[in-house]
MIMARRO-44915 format. One record per residue (C-alpha): residue number from 1; z, y, x. Coordinates in Angstrom, 2 decimals. Layout:
<atoms>
+-----+---------+---------+---------+
! num !      up !   north !    east !
+-----+---------+---------+---------+
! NUM !       Z !       Y !       X !
...
+-----+---------+---------+---------+
</atoms>
This chain:
<atoms>
+-----+---------+---------+---------+
! num !      up !   north !    east !
+-----+---------+---------+---------+
!   1 !  130.79 !    0.47 !   68.57 !
!   2 !  131.92 !    3.12 !   66.29 !
!   3 !  129.94 !    6.09 !   64.86 !
!   4 !  132.06 !    8.32 !   66.98 !
!   5 !  131.80 !    6.29 !   70.32 !
!   6 !  127.66 !    6.31 !   69.89 !
!   7 !  127.84 !   10.26 !   69.20 !
!   8 !  129.70 !   10.70 !   72.28 !
!   9 !  127.65 !    8.24 !   74.21 !
!  10 !  124.18 !   10.32 !   73.27 !
!  11 !  125.84 !   13.50 !   74.08 !
!  12 !  126.89 !   12.17 !   77.64 !
!  13 !  123.50 !   10.33 !   78.20 !
!  14 !  121.58 !   13.72 !   77.32 !
!  15 !  123.82 !   16.02 !   79.51 !
!  16 !  123.62 !   13.84 !   82.43 !
!  17 !  119.96 !   13.60 !   82.06 !
!  18 !  118.68 !   16.08 !   84.88 !
!  19 !  121.29 !   15.43 !   87.18 !
!  20 !  121.01 !   11.29 !   87.01 !
!  21 !  116.96 !   12.01 !   87.01 !
!  22 !  116.79 !    8.50 !   86.20 !
!  23 !  117.06 !    7.15 !   89.61 !
!  24 !  118.94 !    4.26 !   88.12 !
!  25 !  119.26 !    2.47 !   84.35 !
!  26 !  121.21 !    3.82 !   81.83 !
!  27 !  122.87 !    1.85 !   79.54 !
!  28 !  123.85 !    2.46 !   75.97 !
!  29 !  124.04 !    1.01 !   72.27 !
!  30 !  125.79 !   -1.76 !   70.63 !
!  31 !  125.75 !   -5.51 !   71.59 !
!  32 !  124.80 !   -6.23 !   67.95 !
!  33 !  121.59 !   -7.18 !   66.34 !
!  34 !  119.86 !   -6.94 !   62.95 !
!  35 !  118.37 !  -10.21 !   61.61 !
!  36 !  115.04 !  -10.78 !   63.15 !
!  37 !  112.10 !   -8.67 !   61.73 !
!  38 !  114.41 !   -7.22 !   59.22 !
!  39 !  114.76 !   -3.30 !   59.94 !
!  40 !  118.22 !   -1.77 !   60.95 !
!  41 !  118.90 !    1.58 !   60.16 !
!  42 !  122.47 !    1.61 !   61.01 !
!  43 !  123.36 !    3.50 !   64.31 !
!  44 !  126.15 !    1.12 !   64.82 !
!  45 !  124.21 !   -1.68 !   65.19 !
!  46 !  121.45 !   -0.16 !   67.55 !
!  47 !  121.60 !   -3.24 !   70.59 !
!  48 !  122.87 !   -2.53 !   73.77 !
!  49 !  120.08 !   -1.51 !   76.08 !
!  50 !  119.19 !   -0.24 !   79.27 !
!  51 !  116.65 !    2.43 !   79.96 !
!  52 !  114.09 !    1.90 !   83.06 !
!  53 !  114.11 !    4.91 !   85.35 !
!  54 !  111.67 !    7.40 !   85.37 !
!  55 !  112.10 !    8.34 !   88.92 !
!  56 !  112.58 !    5.53 !   91.15 !
!  57 !  114.71 !    5.47 !   93.96 !
!  58 !  112.02 !    5.61 !   96.54 !
!  59 !  110.21 !    8.53 !   94.63 !
!  60 !  113.53 !   10.08 !   94.32 !
!  61 !  114.38 !   10.15 !   98.23 !
!  62 !  110.91 !   11.66 !   99.01 !
!  63 !  110.76 !   14.98 !  100.70 !
!  64 !  107.35 !   15.95 !   98.82 !
!  65 !  108.65 !   14.90 !   95.30 !
!  66 !  105.13 !   16.18 !   93.64 !
!  67 !  103.58 !   14.00 !   95.74 !
!  68 !  105.90 !   10.96 !   95.18 !
!  69 !  105.71 !   11.80 !   91.41 !
!  70 !  101.72 !   11.51 !   91.82 !
!  71 !  102.28 !    7.67 !   92.91 !
!  72 !  105.12 !    7.09 !   90.85 !
!  73 !  103.28 !    8.19 !   87.98 !
!  74 !  100.49 !    6.07 !   88.61 !
!  75 !  102.51 !    2.88 !   88.75 !
!  76 !  104.20 !    3.92 !   85.36 !
!  77 !  100.45 !    4.43 !   83.84 !
!  78 !   99.52 !    1.04 !   85.05 !
!  79 !  102.56 !   -1.06 !   83.61 !
!  80 !  101.80 !    0.66 !   80.28 !
!  81 !   98.34 !   -0.15 !   80.35 !
!  82 !   99.07 !   -3.67 !   81.41 !
!  83 !  102.22 !   -4.38 !   79.43 !
!  84 !  101.61 !   -2.43 !   75.90 !
!  85 !   98.46 !   -0.41 !   75.23 !
!  86 !   95.63 !   -2.40 !   77.37 !
!  87 !   93.88 !   -1.50 !   80.06 !
!  88 !   90.65 !    0.38 !   79.60 !
!  89 !   86.90 !   -0.87 !   80.55 !
!  90 !   85.82 !    0.29 !   83.72 !
!  91 !   82.24 !   -0.77 !   83.16 !
!  92 !   79.37 !    2.03 !   83.21 !
!  93 !   78.44 !    3.48 !   79.77 !
!  94 !   76.21 !    6.56 !   78.81 !
!  95 !   76.83 !    9.12 !   75.96 !
!  96 !   74.84 !   11.24 !   74.15 !
!  97 !   76.05 !   13.90 !   71.79 !
!  98 !   73.62 !   15.30 !   69.29 !
!  99 !   74.57 !   18.47 !   66.80 !
! 100 !   73.34 !   17.09 !   63.43 !
! 101 !   74.76 !   20.16 !   61.32 !
! 102 !   76.23 !   23.40 !   61.06 !
! 103 !   77.39 !   26.13 !   58.80 !
! 104 !   80.34 !   28.32 !   57.21 !
! 105 !   83.14 !   26.72 !   55.86 !
! 106 !   86.78 !   27.43 !   54.74 !
! 107 !   85.35 !   30.29 !   52.55 !
! 108 !   83.22 !   31.72 !   55.36 !
! 109 !   86.45 !   31.73 !   57.64 !
! 110 !   85.36 !   28.84 !   60.25 !
! 111 !   82.09 !   27.87 !   61.72 !
! 112 !   81.72 !   24.34 !   60.88 !
! 113 !   79.76 !   21.56 !   63.23 !
! 114 !   78.99 !   18.36 !   63.28 !
! 115 !   78.04 !   16.33 !   66.33 !
! 116 !   76.95 !   12.42 !   66.66 !
! 117 !   77.83 !   11.18 !   69.84 !
! 118 !   76.13 !    7.75 !   70.88 !
! 119 !   77.41 !    5.24 !   73.54 !
! 120 !   75.52 !    2.83 !   75.25 !
! 121 !   76.04 !   -0.03 !   77.47 !
! 122 !   74.01 !   -3.13 !   78.25 !
! 123 !   75.34 !   -4.77 !   75.25 !
! 124 !   74.06 !   -2.31 !   72.84 !
! 125 !   74.72 !    1.07 !   71.18 !
! 126 !   77.43 !    2.68 !   69.13 !
! 127 !   77.81 !    6.26 !   67.25 !
! 128 !   80.99 !    8.28 !   66.79 !
! 129 !   80.73 !   11.35 !   64.38 !
! 130 !   82.63 !   14.71 !   65.56 !
! 131 !   83.78 !   17.40 !   63.35 !
! 132 !   84.42 !   20.86 !   64.75 !
! 133 !   85.85 !   23.67 !   62.94 !
! 134 !   86.19 !   27.11 !   65.06 !
! 135 !   86.73 !   31.05 !   63.57 !
! 136 !   83.90 !   32.37 !   62.55 !
! 137 !   84.29 !   35.92 !   64.00 !
! 138 !   85.84 !   34.48 !   67.46 !
! 139 !   84.96 !   36.51 !   70.08 !
! 140 !   84.82 !   33.47 !   72.83 !
! 141 !   85.47 !   30.14 !   73.35 !
! 142 !   88.81 !   29.57 !   71.68 !
! 143 !   91.73 !   26.59 !   72.32 !
! 144 !   91.38 !   23.59 !   70.05 !
! 145 !   92.98 !   20.93 !   68.19 !
! 146 !   91.63 !   17.23 !   68.68 !
! 147 !   92.76 !   14.29 !   66.39 !
! 148 !   91.88 !   11.05 !   64.57 !
! 149 !   91.85 !   11.10 !   61.13 !
! 150 !   92.59 !    8.01 !   58.75 !
! 151 !   89.87 !    7.84 !   56.29 !
! 152 !   86.51 !    9.76 !   57.42 !
! 153 !   85.85 !   13.39 !   58.33 !
! 154 !   84.90 !   14.22 !   54.77 !
! 155 !   88.41 !   13.60 !   53.51 !
! 156 !   89.95 !   16.44 !   55.71 !
! 157 !   87.99 !   19.66 !   53.87 !
! 158 !   86.60 !   20.00 !   50.46 !
! 159 !   83.50 !   20.92 !   52.10 !
! 160 !   80.37 !   19.21 !   50.59 !
! 161 !   78.60 !   19.72 !   53.91 !
! 162 !   80.82 !   17.04 !   55.99 !
! 163 !   78.83 !   13.98 !   56.10 !
! 164 !   80.84 !   10.74 !   54.60 !
! 165 !   81.37 !    8.11 !   57.04 !
! 166 !   79.21 !    4.87 !   56.90 !
! 167 !   82.19 !    2.67 !   58.94 !
! 168 !   84.55 !    0.40 !   57.54 !
! 169 !   87.75 !    2.05 !   55.90 !
! 170 !   90.64 !    0.22 !   54.77 !
! 171 !   90.47 !    0.22 !   50.94 !
! 172 !   92.28 !    2.90 !   49.18 !
! 173 !   92.20 !    4.31 !   45.69 !
! 174 !   93.43 !    7.63 !   46.33 !
! 175 !   91.17 !    8.20 !   49.39 !
! 176 !   88.20 !    7.09 !   47.16 !
! 177 !   87.63 !    3.88 !   49.31 !
! 178 !   86.08 !    0.63 !   47.63 !
! 179 !   85.06 !   -2.90 !   48.91 !
! 180 !   85.66 !   -1.14 !   52.39 !
! 181 !   83.06 !    1.93 !   51.65 !
! 182 !   84.15 !    5.37 !   51.79 !
! 183 !   82.47 !    7.45 !   48.49 !
! 184 !   82.39 !   10.90 !   47.58 !
! 185 !   85.71 !   10.58 !   45.53 !
! 186 !   87.38 !   10.93 !   49.15 !
! 187 !   86.00 !   14.27 !   49.56 !
! 188 !   89.19 !   16.55 !   50.69 !
! 189 !   91.96 !   14.20 !   49.78 !
! 190 !   93.48 !   14.42 !   53.12 !
! 191 !   92.97 !   18.31 !   53.19 !
! 192 !   96.80 !   19.01 !   52.90 !
! 193 !   97.01 !   17.15 !   56.47 !
! 194 !   94.39 !   19.35 !   58.14 !
! 195 !   95.01 !   22.88 !   56.97 !
! 196 !   92.01 !   24.28 !   58.21 !
! 197 !   92.32 !   27.66 !   57.40 !
! 198 !   95.65 !   28.09 !   58.42 !
! 199 !   94.61 !   27.15 !   61.79 !
! 200 !   91.41 !   29.18 !   62.23 !
! 201 !   93.17 !   32.10 !   60.86 !
! 202 !   95.61 !   31.63 !   64.04 !
! 203 !   92.57 !   31.68 !   66.19 !
! 204 !   92.59 !   28.21 !   67.12 !
! 205 !   89.63 !   25.68 !   66.25 !
! 206 !   90.22 !   22.03 !   65.22 !
! 207 !   88.35 !   19.05 !   65.61 !
! 208 !   88.53 !   15.51 !   64.10 !
! 209 !   87.00 !   12.13 !   64.62 !
! 210 !   87.68 !    9.13 !   61.70 !
! 211 !   89.25 !    6.44 !   63.96 !
! 212 !   87.33 !    3.50 !   62.26 !
! 213 !   84.54 !    5.26 !   63.84 !
! 214 !   85.59 !    4.12 !   66.90 !
! 215 !   87.21 !    1.02 !   66.79 !
! 216 !   88.06 !   -0.54 !   62.80 !
! 217 !   91.86 !   -0.51 !   61.73 !
! 218 !   91.89 !   -4.35 !   61.37 !
! 219 !   92.55 !   -7.89 !   63.32 !
! 220 !   89.02 !   -8.49 !   63.83 !
! 221 !   89.49 !  -10.59 !   67.30 !
! 222 !   88.46 !   -7.19 !   68.87 !
! 223 !   84.49 !   -7.95 !   67.92 !
! 224 !   83.47 !   -4.74 !   66.41 !
! 225 !   83.65 !   -0.85 !   67.41 !
! 226 !   83.50 !    0.27 !   71.02 !
! 227 !   85.05 !   -3.40 !   71.79 !
! 228 !   81.61 !   -4.83 !   71.01 !
! 229 !   80.13 !   -2.33 !   73.54 !
! 230 !   81.90 !   -4.11 !   76.47 !
! 231 !   82.47 !   -7.92 !   75.61 !
! 232 !   83.46 !   -8.58 !   79.16 !
! 233 !   86.29 !   -6.60 !   78.47 !
! 234 !   88.08 !   -8.08 !   75.31 !
! 235 !   91.48 !   -9.17 !   75.40 !
! 236 !   92.05 !  -13.03 !   75.74 !
! 237 !   94.44 !  -15.57 !   76.40 !
! 238 !   93.04 !  -15.50 !   80.23 !
! 239 !   93.34 !  -11.65 !   80.13 !
! 240 !   96.48 !  -10.56 !   77.81 !
! 241 !   96.59 !   -6.76 !   79.30 !
! 242 !   93.10 !   -5.48 !   78.24 !
! 243 !   92.74 !   -2.87 !   75.65 !
! 244 !   93.88 !   -3.05 !   72.13 !
! 245 !   92.81 !   -0.56 !   68.99 !
! 246 !   95.14 !    2.27 !   70.04 !
! 247 !   93.95 !    2.17 !   73.76 !
! 248 !   90.32 !    1.88 !   72.34 !
! 249 !   90.93 !    5.06 !   69.87 !
! 250 !   92.37 !    6.84 !   73.13 !
! 251 !   89.05 !    6.14 !   74.64 !
! 252 !   87.10 !    7.20 !   71.94 !
! 253 !   89.12 !   10.78 !   71.99 !
! 254 !   88.26 !   10.93 !   75.89 !
! 255 !   84.44 !   10.48 !   74.40 !
! 256 !   84.96 !   13.62 !   71.59 !
! 257 !   86.40 !   15.35 !   74.52 !
! 258 !   83.11 !   15.39 !   76.58 !
! 259 !   81.23 !   16.35 !   74.04 !
! 260 !   83.51 !   19.35 !   73.26 !
! 261 !   83.32 !   20.04 !   77.14 !
! 262 !   79.32 !   19.88 !   77.10 !
! 263 !   77.99 !   20.88 !   74.01 !
! 264 !   80.59 !   23.23 !   71.76 !
! 265 !   80.25 !   26.39 !   73.32 !
! 266 !   82.91 !   27.67 !   70.88 !
! 267 !   85.47 !   25.64 !   72.25 !
! 268 !   87.37 !   26.25 !   75.48 !
! 269 !   87.31 !   22.67 !   76.87 !
! 270 !   89.86 !   23.18 !   79.15 !
! 271 !   92.41 !   24.22 !   76.36 !
! 272 !   91.75 !   21.28 !   74.05 !
! 273 !   95.25 !   19.65 !   72.48 !
! 274 !   95.18 !   15.99 !   71.47 !
! 275 !   97.14 !   15.52 !   68.26 !
! 276 !   98.41 !   12.44 !   65.74 !
! 277 !  100.08 !   11.25 !   63.35 !
! 278 !  101.86 !    8.20 !   62.59 !
! 279 !  100.04 !    5.37 !   64.70 !
! 280 !   97.53 !    8.15 !   65.56 !
! 281 !  100.42 !   10.03 !   67.15 !
! 282 !  100.80 !    6.71 !   69.35 !
! 283 !   97.27 !    7.24 !   70.44 !
! 284 !   97.57 !   11.07 !   70.83 !
! 285 !  100.49 !    9.98 !   73.37 !
! 286 !   98.73 !    7.50 !   75.24 !
! 287 !   95.33 !    9.45 !   75.25 !
! 288 !   97.20 !   12.53 !   76.96 !
! 289 !   98.69 !   10.18 !   79.58 !
! 290 !   95.48 !    8.51 !   80.44 !
! 291 !   93.25 !   11.64 !   80.36 !
! 292 !   94.80 !   14.61 !   82.25 !
! 293 !   91.71 !   16.88 !   80.77 !
! 294 !   93.78 !   17.36 !   77.50 !
! 295 !   95.94 !   20.67 !   78.09 !
! 296 !   98.64 !   19.30 !   76.00 !
! 297 !   99.47 !   16.53 !   73.56 !
! 298 !  101.39 !   16.63 !   69.88 !
! 299 !  102.65 !   13.15 !   68.63 !
! 300 !  103.84 !   13.72 !   65.04 !
! 301 !  106.15 !   10.87 !   63.20 !
! 302 !  104.80 !    8.69 !   66.16 !
! 303 !  107.89 !    5.82 !   65.98 !
! 304 !  107.64 !    2.64 !   67.46 !
! 305 !  104.93 !    2.53 !   70.19 !
! 306 !  104.70 !    6.28 !   69.97 !
! 307 !  107.43 !    8.47 !   70.92 !
! 308 !  110.49 !    6.27 !   69.80 !
! 309 !  112.33 !    4.20 !   72.36 !
! 310 !  111.60 !    0.78 !   71.74 !
! 311 !  115.01 !   -0.63 !   72.81 !
! 312 !  116.73 !    1.30 !   69.98 !
! 313 !  114.98 !   -1.57 !   67.61 !
! 314 !  115.57 !    0.82 !   64.31 !
! 315 !  113.34 !    0.95 !   61.55 !
! 316 !  109.91 !   -0.34 !   63.01 !
! 317 !  110.44 !   -2.81 !   66.13 !
! 318 !  108.39 !   -4.27 !   68.65 !
! 319 !  108.18 !   -7.49 !   66.56 !
! 320 !  107.63 !   -6.22 !   63.64 !
! 321 !  104.66 !   -3.90 !   64.60 !
! 322 !  102.81 !   -6.56 !   66.58 !
! 323 !  102.99 !   -9.38 !   63.75 !
! 324 !  101.83 !   -6.80 !   61.00 !
! 325 !   99.27 !   -5.07 !   63.38 !
! 326 !   98.48 !   -7.51 !   66.17 !
! 327 !   95.30 !   -5.62 !   66.97 !
! 328 !   97.05 !   -2.40 !   68.17 !
! 329 !   98.40 !   -3.10 !   71.17 !
! 330 !   97.51 !   -5.75 !   74.18 !
! 331 !   98.40 !   -9.44 !   73.71 !
! 332 !  100.91 !   -9.08 !   76.81 !
! 333 !  103.08 !   -6.63 !   74.58 !
! 334 !  103.82 !   -9.58 !   71.94 !
! 335 !  106.14 !  -11.29 !   74.72 !
! 336 !  108.60 !   -8.20 !   73.86 !
! 337 !  108.93 !   -9.63 !   70.53 !
! 338 !  112.55 !   -8.94 !   69.89 !
! 339 !  113.06 !   -8.87 !   73.57 !
! 340 !  112.80 !   -5.37 !   74.39 !
! 341 !  115.20 !   -5.04 !   76.86 !
! 342 !  112.88 !   -7.06 !   79.19 !
! 343 !  110.04 !   -4.28 !   79.06 !
! 344 !  109.30 !   -3.28 !   82.24 !
! 345 !  108.75 !    0.35 !   80.68 !
! 346 !  110.10 !    2.55 !   77.48 !
! 347 !  108.83 !    5.65 !   75.58 !
! 348 !  110.92 !    8.31 !   77.66 !
! 349 !  108.69 !    7.42 !   80.31 !
! 350 !  105.09 !    7.82 !   78.37 !
! 351 !  106.48 !   11.26 !   77.45 !
! 352 !  107.05 !   12.08 !   81.17 !
! 353 !  103.55 !   10.67 !   82.02 !
! 354 !  102.44 !   13.97 !   80.23 !
! 355 !  104.16 !   16.23 !   82.76 !
! 356 !  103.92 !   19.13 !   83.80 !
! 357 !  101.41 !   19.82 !   80.69 !
! 358 !  103.07 !   21.11 !   77.29 !
! 359 !  104.42 !   18.22 !   75.02 !
! 360 !  105.46 !   17.91 !   71.56 !
! 361 !  107.14 !   15.35 !   69.90 !
! 362 !  108.10 !   15.71 !   65.96 !
! 363 !  109.88 !   13.55 !   63.37 !
! 364 !  110.80 !   13.88 !   59.63 !
! 365 !  114.38 !   13.18 !   58.63 !
! 366 !  113.55 !   10.88 !   55.73 !
! 367 !  111.54 !    8.78 !   57.89 !
! 368 !  113.96 !    6.21 !   59.49 !
! 369 !  111.32 !    3.65 !   59.92 !
! 370 !  110.01 !    5.75 !   63.20 !
! 371 !  113.33 !    6.17 !   64.31 !
! 372 !  113.84 !   10.40 !   64.40 !
! 373 !  116.97 !   10.04 !   66.98 !
! 374 !  114.67 !    7.58 !   68.98 !
! 375 !  112.28 !   10.03 !   69.32 !
! 376 !  114.09 !   12.82 !   70.04 !
! 377 !  116.21 !   11.09 !   72.86 !
! 378 !  112.84 !    9.99 !   74.21 !
! 379 !  111.38 !   13.78 !   74.26 !
! 380 !  114.89 !   15.11 !   75.73 !
! 381 !  115.11 !   11.93 !   78.32 !
! 382 !  110.99 !   12.41 !   79.50 !
! 383 !  111.87 !   16.09 !   80.07 !
! 384 !  113.90 !   15.63 !   82.89 !
! 385 !  110.69 !   15.10 !   85.10 !
! 386 !  109.38 !   18.43 !   83.88 !
! 387 !  112.68 !   19.95 !   85.55 !
! 388 !  112.20 !   18.27 !   88.48 !
! 389 !  108.84 !   19.33 !   88.72 !
! 390 !  109.83 !   22.89 !   88.39 !
! 391 !  109.22 !   23.70 !   85.07 !
! 392 !  111.09 !   23.77 !   81.42 !
! 393 !  112.65 !   20.47 !   79.62 !
! 394 !  113.49 !   20.18 !   76.18 !
! 395 !  115.87 !   23.30 !   75.52 !
! 396 !  117.66 !   21.02 !   72.58 !
! 397 !  121.09 !   19.51 !   73.74 !
! 398 !  121.61 !   17.55 !   70.44 !
! 399 !  119.78 !   15.68 !   67.88 !
! 400 !  119.31 !   18.91 !   65.62 !
! 401 !  119.61 !   19.38 !   61.77 !
! 402 !  116.65 !   19.08 !   59.85 !
! 403 !  114.38 !   21.95 !   59.49 !
! 404 !  114.63 !   22.53 !   63.16 !
! 405 !  112.16 !   23.32 !   65.67 !
! 406 !  112.46 !   23.96 !   69.43 !
! 407 !  109.33 !   25.08 !   70.80 !
! 408 !  108.53 !   25.66 !   74.37 !
! 409 !  106.73 !   23.41 !   77.39 !
! 410 !  108.63 !   20.40 !   76.07 !
! 411 !  109.13 !   20.87 !   72.00 !
! 412 !  110.66 !   18.79 !   69.59 !
! 413 !  111.45 !   19.16 !   65.53 !
! 414 !  112.87 !   17.70 !   62.76 !
! 415 !  111.36 !   18.49 !   59.75 !
! 416 !  112.95 !   17.86 !   56.57 !
! 417 !  111.11 !   14.98 !   53.95 !
! 418 !  109.06 !   12.04 !   54.73 !
! 419 !  106.57 !   10.38 !   56.81 !
! 420 !  103.97 !   13.12 !   57.08 !
! 421 !  102.00 !   16.04 !   58.49 !
! 422 !  101.95 !   18.99 !   56.47 !
! 423 !  101.60 !   22.92 !   56.86 !
! 424 !  105.14 !   23.28 !   57.91 !
! 425 !  104.52 !   21.05 !   60.92 !
! 426 !  101.44 !   22.73 !   61.71 !
! 427 !  103.03 !   26.39 !   61.97 !
! 428 !  105.12 !   24.90 !   64.93 !
! 429 !  101.98 !   23.29 !   66.37 !
! 430 !  100.26 !   26.85 !   66.21 !
! 431 !  103.14 !   28.32 !   68.11 !
! 432 !  103.22 !   25.52 !   70.73 !
! 433 !   99.33 !   26.28 !   71.14 !
! 434 !  100.10 !   29.90 !   72.02 !
! 435 !  101.51 !   28.82 !   75.30 !
! 436 !   98.24 !   27.39 !   76.47 !
+-----+---------+---------+---------+
</atoms>
């Protein structure tokens, strides 16, 4: 397939999305496939694929579409849980949330609060630390961003009062991690990704949890973190549909929301938006899908297993991600390595699971590993359900030029540059937040 033909196919697919309503599969792509696990970045080599429908024929024919979509949504949620992220445990647990510190931050503009959550089951206890910033002069509860960070809460701001994580960390000289332990040298090293002052100046809060506090980002056979609290629910050969690390992170974000809603009076618990970058962007989408208490979800450069269509197989593929990070998804997902067309789901359906709540998918122009075009297609195609539910879909009709943003109910932007999250991204997320 030529590049011109590919472009025409994409335009045809986008323009017909609303009318087709995805009651049938859509064919797109090229019959060629790159060598196993070797990354492909050529649109002409995108394999031929069929997208599974968001709305099946039975749902489309129902007189009460909203009710019918509720049933279809549960079916899609089950499929994503069983075949990709892994189901979360249903065993009972208890959560306590204790404030351990508070004070002024960001030059006096922000109130900093630190909480320690203790999650208890019959198998033991596990602690997760939550850091919350809100405007110092807010007149009432504010909307708040909530997301995971990569190396510890102390990395998000150069604030000496923020506790240094005691959890396992991936070694990094830049982040001050040695022998898998965080140190003082990491303080504030991720502040460019967490512009606290910019956010509180806009009148919003921002909260974060270190992902490794919930579950370490390593293949430990699901023995540590919150997995240890539910040994009866560990993935196994007999139970390949149980939660991987991304699903555990999503579960942990829901526990952070529990704490915010119960203990943080400065935050409006009904207007908390889950946000994440890269693997944590994958987590943000799954969190928003599984926990409808979140008012919206933002996925930044999430790529394969996040916003990008798996069937396009550009950059990071299902086979590659399952080989390098075998703990992220449930064991069932490995049967689709280099076999994406066999998937009963794809990521445009994940975007649809957020409906009718606002959703934002963002890409970076040089981040070909994450397949920006595939992320855009997922947002555009997924937004068709928003239209059917009586709200607005993504306004963009074509994959945009770099530094283009379309902010609305379903939002998308393509930032010029590499795999990162920075002030340009956050400026648009702040605009997105204003609709809540």
